[in-house]
N, C-alpha and C positions, 0 to 999 in steps of 0.2 A: 504494500500500500504506500502511496506517495502523498505527501502533504505539500501544499503551496500556500504561502501567505501573500496576499496582495493588499497593499495599503499605501497611503500617501498622506501628505499634509493637508490636502483639501477634501478628503472623503473618508468614508468608513473603511475599516479594515475587514477583509474577507479571508476566511480560511477554507480552502478547497481540498476535498478528499478525492482521490482517484484510485480505482481498483476495487477489489472485493471487500465488502464491509462486514460480511458474516458468512456462516456456512450455507451451502447451497441446499441442504436438506430442508431448511425452513421454507424455501420457495415451493418445494415439492409438497411439503405438508400443507401449506396454504392452498395449493391447487386442489389437493384431495379434500380439504375441508369445504371449499367453495363448491366442488362437485357434489359432495354429500348434501349440502344445503339446497342445491338445485334439483335433486331427484324428486321430491314431492311436487315441485312446480311442473316438471316435465310430465309426470304421471297425470296430474290434474289436467294439463293442457291436452294430453292425448285422449283422456276419457271424455272430456267435455269440449270437443273440437268445434261443434256447431252451436255453441252457446251464444245467445244474443247479448250484446253490450247494452246494459240498462243505465249507464251513467250519462247524465245530461251535461256535465261540466266539460266544456270543450278544452280547457286548459289541462285537465287531468287526462283526457283522451290523447292530446298531443304528447304529453309526457310519457304516456304508456307506449305510444308508437315509437318515440325516440328511444325508449328503453329496449324495445324489441329489436330495433335495427342496429343499435350500438352494441348491445351485448350479443 
């Protein structure tokens, strides 16, 4: 891991870290955890595929569609 300090007389000092900051198994564990959280949602979506959206709030519908296409 390498460290860099950037600073000057006219601005704030910044400390930059480059390289690996932790073990890689944490990322894999996080991926497994997120996948386990998504299993009930996937099952529900497959079981109730033709369910009608009863929400009248357009903002919530837009957020739902954004979430579907981003994730």
